[in-house]
A tleap script that builds the chain and sets N, CA, C and O, in Angstrom:
source leaprc.protein.ff14SB
mol = sequence {
  NMET LYS TYR GLU ILE MET PHE ILE VAL ARG
  PRO ASP MET GLU GLU THR ASN LEU ASN GLU
  VAL VAL ALA SER PHE GLU ASP VAL LEU VAL
  THR ASN GLY ALA LYS VAL LEU ASN SER LYS
  ASN MET GLY GLN ARG GLU LEU ALA TYR GLU
  ILE LYS LYS TYR LYS ARG GLY PHE TYR TYR
  LEU TYR GLN ILE GLU ALA PRO VAL THR ALA
  ILE ASN GLU PHE ASP ARG LEU ALA LEU LEU
  ASN GLU ASP ILE ILE ARG HIE MET ILE ILE
  LYS LEU GLU CASP
}
set mol.1.N position { -2.450 2.173 33.425 }
set mol.1.CA position { -1.006 2.111 33.375 }
set mol.1.C position { -0.498 3.063 32.292 }
set mol.1.O position { -1.132 3.247 31.253 }
set mol.2.N position { 0.636 3.648 32.557 }
set mol.2.CA position { 1.247 4.549 31.577 }
set mol.2.C position { 2.383 3.825 30.869 }
set mol.2.O position { 3.152 3.074 31.469 }
set mol.3.N position { 2.454 4.084 29.563 }
set mol.3.CA position { 3.465 3.448 28.730 }
set mol.3.C position { 4.081 4.473 27.788 }
set mol.3.O position { 3.497 5.514 27.486 }
set mol.4.N position { 5.281 4.138 27.338 }
set mol.4.CA position { 5.930 4.904 26.285 }
set mol.4.C position { 6.196 3.917 25.155 }
set mol.4.O position { 6.774 2.851 25.365 }
set mol.5.N position { 5.768 4.291 23.959 }
set mol.5.CA position { 5.953 3.432 22.790 }
set mol.5.C position { 6.775 4.186 21.768 }
set mol.5.O position { 6.441 5.311 21.396 }
set mol.6.N position { 7.848 3.567 21.318 }
set mol.6.CA position { 8.628 4.132 20.218 }
set mol.6.C position { 8.615 3.100 19.098 }
set mol.6.O position { 8.832 1.911 19.329 }
set mol.7.N position { 8.356 3.572 17.886 }
set mol.7.CA position { 8.441 2.667 16.752 }
set mol.7.C position { 9.098 3.366 15.582 }
set mol.7.O position { 9.040 4.587 15.442 }
set mol.8.N position { 9.732 2.549 14.739 }
set mol.8.CA position { 10.470 3.051 13.580 }
set mol.8.C position { 9.806 2.487 12.331 }
set mol.8.O position { 9.628 1.277 12.192 }
set mol.9.N position { 9.449 3.385 11.432 }
set mol.9.CA position { 8.812 3.009 10.167 }
set mol.9.C position { 9.877 3.054 9.074 }
set mol.9.O position { 10.748 3.924 9.076 }
set mol.10.N position { 9.796 2.118 8.155 }
set mol.10.CA position { 10.809 2.037 7.085 }
set mol.10.C position { 10.883 3.341 6.286 }
set mol.10.O position { 9.862 4.000 6.087 }
set mol.11.N position { 12.065 3.714 5.834 }
set mol.11.CA position { 12.284 5.036 5.245 }
set mol.11.C position { 11.856 5.189 3.790 }
set mol.11.O position { 11.796 6.316 3.301 }
set mol.12.N position { 11.562 4.119 3.089 }
set mol.12.CA position { 11.274 4.223 1.660 }
set mol.12.C position { 9.778 4.351 1.343 }
set mol.12.O position { 9.352 4.064 0.224 }
set mol.13.N position { 8.996 4.775 2.313 }
set mol.13.CA position { 7.553 4.937 2.096 }
set mol.13.C position { 7.229 6.355 1.652 }
set mol.13.O position { 7.913 7.307 2.027 }
set mol.14.N position { 6.175 6.484 0.847 }
set mol.14.CA position { 5.689 7.814 0.482 }
set mol.14.C position { 4.989 8.423 1.684 }
set mol.14.O position { 4.530 7.703 2.571 }
set mol.15.N position { 4.906 9.744 1.716 }
set mol.15.CA position { 4.369 10.435 2.883 }
set mol.15.C position { 2.928 10.039 3.197 }
set mol.15.O position { 2.567 9.888 4.364 }
set mol.16.N position { 2.106 9.870 2.168 }
set mol.16.CA position { 0.705 9.503 2.424 }
set mol.16.C position { 0.609 8.109 3.054 }
set mol.16.O position { -0.169 7.902 3.986 }
set mol.17.N position { 1.393 7.158 2.550 }
set mol.17.CA position { 1.402 5.809 3.127 }
set mol.17.C position { 1.956 5.824 4.541 }
set mol.17.O position { 1.471 5.105 5.415 }
set mol.18.N position { 2.960 6.635 4.760 }
set mol.18.CA position { 3.557 6.763 6.089 }
set mol.18.C position { 2.534 7.279 7.086 }
set mol.18.O position { 2.416 6.754 8.193 }
set mol.19.N position { 1.793 8.313 6.692 }
set mol.19.CA position { 0.760 8.875 7.565 }
set mol.19.C position { -0.351 7.866 7.845 }
set mol.19.O position { -0.884 7.824 8.953 }
set mol.20.N position { -0.703 7.051 6.846 }
set mol.20.CA position { -1.729 6.021 7.030 }
set mol.20.C position { -1.288 4.972 8.039 }
set mol.20.O position { -2.082 4.547 8.878 }
set mol.21.N position { -0.032 4.550 7.966 }
set mol.21.CA position { 0.493 3.543 8.898 }
set mol.21.C position { 0.465 4.085 10.324 }
set mol.21.O position { 0.022 3.399 11.245 }
set mol.22.N position { 0.936 5.307 10.502 }
set mol.22.CA position { 0.975 5.918 11.833 }
set mol.22.C position { -0.443 6.093 12.378 }
set mol.22.O position { -0.702 5.796 13.544 }
set mol.23.N position { -1.358 6.572 11.538 }
set mol.23.CA position { -2.739 6.775 11.967 }
set mol.23.C position { -3.409 5.451 12.322 }
set mol.23.O position { -4.183 5.386 13.277 }
set mol.24.N position { -3.121 4.405 11.569 }
set mol.24.CA position { -3.741 3.109 11.853 }
set mol.24.C position { -3.263 2.546 13.188 }
set mol.24.O position { -4.046 1.936 13.915 }
set mol.25.N position { -1.996 2.741 13.514 }
set mol.25.CA position { -1.496 2.244 14.797 }
set mol.25.C position { -1.993 3.098 15.962 }
set mol.25.O position { -2.219 2.582 17.057 }
set mol.26.N position { -2.162 4.379 15.737 }
set mol.26.CA position { -2.756 5.225 16.775 }
set mol.26.C position { -4.215 4.808 16.995 }
set mol.26.O position { -4.700 4.782 18.125 }
set mol.27.N position { -4.899 4.483 15.903 }
set mol.27.CA position { -6.292 4.033 15.985 }
set mol.27.C position { -6.405 2.710 16.746 }
set mol.27.O position { -7.359 2.509 17.497 }
set mol.28.N position { -5.446 1.817 16.560 }
set mol.28.CA position { -5.428 0.544 17.290 }
set mol.28.C position { -5.394 0.813 18.790 }
set mol.28.O position { -6.109 0.172 19.560 }
set mol.29.N position { -4.566 1.755 19.194 }
set mol.29.CA position { -4.473 2.086 20.616 }
set mol.29.C position { -5.783 2.661 21.142 }
set mol.29.O position { -6.290 2.223 22.175 }
set mol.30.N position { -6.328 3.643 20.430 }
set mol.30.CA position { -7.528 4.341 20.892 }
set mol.30.C position { -8.745 3.409 20.929 }
set mol.30.O position { -9.523 3.453 21.883 }
set mol.31.N position { -8.917 2.579 19.917 }
set mol.31.CA position { -10.073 1.682 19.890 }
set mol.31.C position { -9.992 0.602 20.967 }
set mol.31.O position { -11.007 0.006 21.327 }
set mol.32.N position { -8.799 0.352 21.476 }
set mol.32.CA position { -8.636 -0.633 22.553 }
set mol.32.C position { -8.572 0.013 23.926 }
set mol.32.O position { -8.150 -0.620 24.894 }
set mol.33.N position { -8.992 1.278 24.015 }
set mol.33.CA position { -9.129 1.926 25.315 }
set mol.33.C position { -7.961 2.763 25.777 }
set mol.33.O position { -7.921 3.164 26.940 }
set mol.34.N position { -7.017 3.039 24.914 }
set mol.34.CA position { -5.857 3.845 25.303 }
set mol.34.C position { -6.151 5.332 25.134 }
set mol.34.O position { -6.954 5.736 24.292 }
set mol.35.N position { -5.490 6.119 25.944 }
set mol.35.CA position { -5.582 7.572 25.854 }
set mol.35.C position { -4.180 8.088 25.518 }
set mol.35.O position { -3.239 7.887 26.286 }
set mol.36.N position { -4.048 8.755 24.367 }
set mol.36.CA position { -2.749 9.276 23.951 }
set mol.36.C position { -2.482 10.573 24.709 }
set mol.36.O position { -3.193 11.563 24.539 }
set mol.37.N position { -1.455 10.552 25.542 }
set mol.37.CA position { -1.096 11.728 26.337 }
set mol.37.C position { -0.186 12.668 25.551 }
set mol.37.O position { -0.284 13.890 25.669 }
set mol.38.N position { 0.696 12.082 24.750 }
set mol.38.CA position { 1.653 12.882 23.994 }
set mol.38.C position { 2.128 12.058 22.801 }
set mol.38.O position { 2.403 10.866 22.936 }
set mol.39.N position { 2.222 12.685 21.649 }
set mol.39.CA position { 2.777 11.996 20.481 }
set mol.39.C position { 3.782 12.919 19.816 }
set mol.39.O position { 3.602 14.136 19.764 }
set mol.40.N position { 4.839 12.313 19.313 }
set mol.40.CA position { 5.910 13.110 18.734 }
set mol.40.C position { 6.466 12.414 17.500 }
set mol.40.O position { 6.882 11.257 17.553 }
set mol.41.N position { 6.465 13.138 16.394 }
set mol.41.CA position { 7.112 12.678 15.177 }
set mol.41.C position { 8.547 13.174 15.254 }
set mol.41.O position { 8.794 14.377 15.171 }
set mol.42.N position { 9.483 12.266 15.410 }
set mol.42.CA position { 10.882 12.653 15.570 }
set mol.42.C position { 11.610 12.742 14.233 }
set mol.42.O position { 12.799 13.055 14.191 }
set mol.43.N position { 10.906 12.468 13.151 }
set mol.43.CA position { 11.483 12.607 11.820 }
set mol.43.C position { 12.346 11.422 11.423 }
set mol.43.O position { 12.439 10.418 12.129 }
set mol.44.N position { 12.971 11.579 10.271 }
set mol.44.CA position { 13.835 10.511 9.768 }
set mol.44.C position { 15.221 10.659 10.381 }
set mol.44.O position { 15.799 11.745 10.394 }
set mol.45.N position { 15.742 9.547 10.887 }
set mol.45.CA position { 17.044 9.548 11.538 }
set mol.45.C position { 17.844 8.336 11.081 }
set mol.45.O position { 17.297 7.349 10.589 }
set mol.46.N position { 19.134 8.443 11.256 }
set mol.46.CA position { 20.012 7.327 10.943 }
set mol.46.C position { 19.943 6.317 12.088 }
set mol.46.O position { 19.952 6.687 13.262 }
set mol.47.N position { 19.876 5.049 11.728 }
set mol.47.CA position { 19.828 3.998 12.735 }
set mol.47.C position { 21.236 3.728 13.277 }
set mol.47.O position { 22.225 3.937 12.574 }
set mol.48.N position { 21.320 3.271 14.504 }
set mol.48.CA position { 22.617 2.949 15.102 }
set mol.48.C position { 23.260 1.756 14.384 }
set mol.48.O position { 24.484 1.659 14.297 }
set mol.49.N position { 22.430 0.865 13.880 }
set mol.49.CA position { 22.908 -0.285 13.120 }
set mol.49.C position { 21.827 -0.650 12.106 }
set mol.49.O position { 20.673 -0.247 12.250 }
set mol.50.N position { 22.193 -1.391 11.112 }
set mol.50.CA position { 21.266 -1.751 10.043 }
set mol.50.C position { 20.188 -2.703 10.557 }
set mol.50.O position { 20.486 -3.691 11.228 }
set mol.51.N position { 18.918 -2.390 10.231 }
set mol.51.CA position { 17.789 -3.238 10.602 }
set mol.51.C position { 17.026 -3.577 9.328 }
set mol.51.O position { 16.551 -2.687 8.624 }
set mol.52.N position { 16.913 -4.865 9.039 }
set mol.52.CA position { 16.200 -5.335 7.843 }
set mol.52.C position { 16.671 -4.617 6.579 }
set mol.52.O position { 15.867 -4.249 5.723 }
set mol.53.N position { 17.970 -4.429 6.478 }
set mol.53.CA position { 18.654 -3.785 5.344 }
set mol.53.C position { 18.376 -2.291 5.222 }
set mol.53.O position { 18.642 -1.705 4.173 }
set mol.54.N position { 17.850 -1.666 6.266 }
set mol.54.CA position { 17.621 -0.215 6.274 }
set mol.54.C position { 18.639 0.450 7.191 }
set mol.54.O position { 18.962 -0.060 8.263 }
set mol.55.N position { 19.137 1.601 6.743 }
set mol.55.CA position { 20.101 2.364 7.545 }
set mol.55.C position { 19.468 3.611 8.157 }
set mol.55.O position { 20.078 4.279 8.992 }
set mol.56.N position { 18.234 3.920 7.734 }
set mol.56.CA position { 17.505 5.077 8.252 }
set mol.56.C position { 16.068 4.660 8.539 }
set mol.56.O position { 15.621 3.605 8.088 }
set mol.57.N position { 15.348 5.485 9.285 }
set mol.57.CA position { 13.957 5.187 9.567 }
set mol.57.C position { 13.251 6.397 10.145 }
set mol.57.O position { 13.892 7.313 10.661 }
set mol.58.N position { 11.920 6.399 10.057 }
set mol.58.CA position { 11.100 7.460 10.641 }
set mol.58.C position { 10.731 7.058 12.068 }
set mol.58.O position { 10.112 6.017 12.288 }
set mol.59.N position { 11.112 7.883 13.021 }
set mol.59.CA position { 10.888 7.589 14.438 }
set mol.59.C position { 9.621 8.279 14.935 }
set mol.59.O position { 9.356 9.436 14.610 }
set mol.60.N position { 8.839 7.536 15.738 }
set mol.60.CA position { 7.636 8.072 16.377 }
set mol.60.C position { 7.639 7.670 17.840 }
set mol.60.O position { 7.995 6.544 18.190 }
set mol.61.N position { 7.238 8.605 18.690 }
set mol.61.CA position { 7.221 8.373 20.128 }
set mol.61.C position { 5.838 8.729 20.674 }
set mol.61.O position { 5.321 9.817 20.419 }
set mol.62.N position { 5.250 7.804 21.425 }
set mol.62.CA position { 3.934 8.021 22.034 }
set mol.62.C position { 4.031 7.791 23.534 }
set mol.62.O position { 4.681 6.849 23.987 }
set mol.63.N position { 3.383 8.655 24.298 }
set mol.63.CA position { 3.177 8.424 25.718 }
set mol.63.C position { 1.682 8.223 25.871 }
set mol.63.O position { 0.886 9.078 25.484 }
set mol.64.N position { 1.308 7.089 26.439 }
set mol.64.CA position { -0.105 6.743 26.521 }
set mol.64.C position { -0.466 6.225 27.904 }
set mol.64.O position { 0.388 5.811 28.689 }
set mol.65.N position { -1.748 6.264 28.165 }
set mol.65.CA position { -2.321 5.620 29.332 }
set mol.65.C position { -3.268 4.571 28.771 }
set mol.65.O position { -4.219 4.902 28.063 }
set mol.66.N position { -3.009 3.301 29.090 }
set mol.66.CA position { -3.753 2.250 28.407 }
set mol.66.C position { -3.862 0.987 29.244 }
set mol.66.O position { -3.030 0.721 30.111 }
set mol.67.N position { -4.914 0.206 28.964 }
set mol.67.CA position { -4.982 -1.128 29.572 }
set mol.67.C position { -4.018 -2.074 28.847 }
set mol.67.O position { -3.556 -1.780 27.745 }
set mol.68.N position { -3.730 -3.179 29.463 }
set mol.68.CA position { -2.785 -4.145 28.900 }
set mol.68.C position { -3.275 -4.676 27.556 }
set mol.68.O position { -2.460 -4.989 26.688 }
set mol.69.N position { -4.577 -4.781 27.369 }
set mol.69.CA position { -5.108 -5.307 26.101 }
set mol.69.C position { -4.715 -4.426 24.923 }
set mol.69.O position { -4.416 -4.938 23.845 }
set mol.70.N position { -4.710 -3.105 25.112 }
set mol.70.CA position { -4.312 -2.189 24.034 }
set mol.70.C position { -2.833 -2.362 23.704 }
set mol.70.O position { -2.446 -2.353 22.535 }
set mol.71.N position { -2.018 -2.519 24.726 }
set mol.71.CA position { -0.577 -2.707 24.528 }
set mol.71.C position { -0.305 -4.027 23.809 }
set mol.71.O position { 0.507 -4.083 22.886 }
set mol.72.N position { -0.979 -5.070 24.232 }
set mol.72.CA position { -0.786 -6.377 23.598 }
set mol.72.C position { -1.203 -6.359 22.133 }
set mol.72.O position { -0.534 -6.963 21.294 }
set mol.73.N position { -2.296 -5.677 21.817 }
set mol.73.CA position { -2.760 -5.604 20.429 }
set mol.73.C position { -1.793 -4.792 19.575 }
set mol.73.O position { -1.497 -5.176 18.444 }
set mol.74.N position { -1.297 -3.672 20.105 }
set mol.74.CA position { -0.309 -2.869 19.384 }
set mol.74.C position { 0.930 -3.714 19.108 }
set mol.74.O position { 1.434 -3.735 17.986 }
set mol.75.N position { 1.414 -4.405 20.123 }
set mol.75.CA position { 2.608 -5.234 19.992 }
set mol.75.C position { 2.411 -6.314 18.934 }
set mol.75.O position { 3.291 -6.540 18.103 }
set mol.76.N position { 1.273 -6.973 18.964 }
set mol.76.CA position { 0.975 -8.043 18.001 }
set mol.76.C position { 0.964 -7.520 16.569 }
set mol.76.O position { 1.569 -8.115 15.677 }
set mol.77.N position { 0.274 -6.406 16.358 }
set mol.77.CA position { 0.172 -5.848 15.004 }
set mol.77.C position { 1.495 -5.259 14.514 }
set mol.77.O position { 1.803 -5.330 13.324 }
set mol.78.N position { 2.273 -4.682 15.423 }
set mol.78.CA position { 3.569 -4.123 15.033 }
set mol.78.C position { 4.527 -5.234 14.598 }
set mol.78.O position { 5.332 -5.041 13.687 }
set mol.79.N position { 4.438 -6.379 15.242 }
set mol.79.CA position { 5.288 -7.509 14.851 }
set mol.79.C position { 4.892 -8.063 13.479 }
set mol.79.O position { 5.745 -8.541 12.731 }
set mol.80.N position { 3.610 -8.000 13.154 }
set mol.80.CA position { 3.133 -8.522 11.872 }
set mol.80.C position { 3.329 -7.551 10.711 }
set mol.80.O position { 3.469 -7.977 9.564 }
set mol.81.N position { 3.341 -6.263 10.997 }
set mol.81.CA position { 3.392 -5.245 9.954 }
set mol.81.C position { 4.826 -5.065 9.443 }
set mol.81.O position { 5.747 -4.840 10.228 }
set mol.82.N position { 5.001 -5.167 8.141 }
set mol.82.CA position { 6.348 -5.052 7.572 }
set mol.82.C position { 6.814 -3.614 7.422 }
set mol.82.O position { 7.992 -3.373 7.156 }
set mol.83.N position { 5.905 -2.647 7.589 }
set mol.83.CA position { 6.292 -1.238 7.507 }
set mol.83.C position { 6.999 -0.773 8.780 }
set mol.83.O position { 7.766 0.189 8.746 }
set mol.84.N position { 6.749 -1.445 9.888 }
set mol.84.CA position { 7.411 -1.109 11.156 }
set mol.84.C position { 8.621 -2.022 11.293 }
set mol.84.O position { 8.494 -3.240 11.411 }
set mol.85.N position { 9.807 -1.398 11.274 }
set mol.85.CA position { 11.019 -2.219 11.309 }
set mol.85.C position { 11.492 -2.497 12.735 }
set mol.85.O position { 12.267 -3.427 12.957 }
set mol.86.N position { 11.035 -1.701 13.699 }
set mol.86.CA position { 11.380 -1.942 15.102 }
set mol.86.C position { 10.409 -1.179 15.989 }
set mol.86.O position { 9.986 -0.075 15.644 }
set mol.87.N position { 10.055 -1.757 17.125 }
set mol.87.CA position { 9.224 -1.037 18.095 }
set mol.87.C position { 9.636 -1.450 19.510 }
set mol.87.O position { 10.207 -2.518 19.727 }
set mol.88.N position { 9.332 -0.579 20.448 }
set mol.88.CA position { 9.682 -0.829 21.840 }
set mol.88.C position { 8.583 -0.230 22.719 }
set mol.88.O position { 8.137 0.895 22.495 }
set mol.89.N position { 8.159 -0.994 23.715 }
set mol.89.CA position { 7.122 -0.545 24.657 }
set mol.89.C position { 7.713 -0.581 26.056 }
set mol.89.O position { 8.229 -1.604 26.504 }
set mol.90.N position { 7.628 0.560 26.740 }
set mol.90.CA position { 8.170 0.666 28.088 }
set mol.90.C position { 7.052 1.061 29.038 }
set mol.90.O position { 6.315 2.014 28.785 }
set mol.91.N position { 6.931 0.322 30.133 }
set mol.91.CA position { 5.958 0.658 31.163 }
set mol.91.C position { 6.576 1.698 32.082 }
set mol.91.O position { 7.669 1.501 32.611 }
set mol.92.N position { 5.861 2.821 32.271 }
set mol.92.CA position { 6.358 3.898 33.095 }
set mol.92.C position { 5.836 3.771 34.527 }
set mol.92.O position { 4.784 3.174 34.758 }
set mol.93.N position { 6.562 4.323 35.467 }
set mol.93.CA position { 6.124 4.344 36.864 }
set mol.93.C position { 4.933 5.266 37.002 }
set mol.93.O position { 4.872 6.306 36.346 }
set mol.94.N position { 3.990 4.900 37.843 }
set mol.94.CA position { 2.815 5.756 38.079 }
set mol.94.C position { 3.129 6.882 39.021 }
set mol.94.O position { 2.255 7.694 39.327 }
savepdb mol mol.pdb
quit
């Protein structure tokens, strides 16, 4: 199945910590059988509305091909991680 994942990382992180968070979530996908088709760092942007007292965030977009287990694990960890202030997973048509 193909999916598109967008997540927003809190804006007050140092670059090295930011890169570690992004790499760890990409690793979660790959170790659970996902294949990253496309990844895009969209940079820091202003949020449409305040989320967890943040007005800005670092946006990342991934297009992946993955089993449901990889998606479920990403979703679970993103909900637990306080560095990710919002995430969205969309299933794409084959």
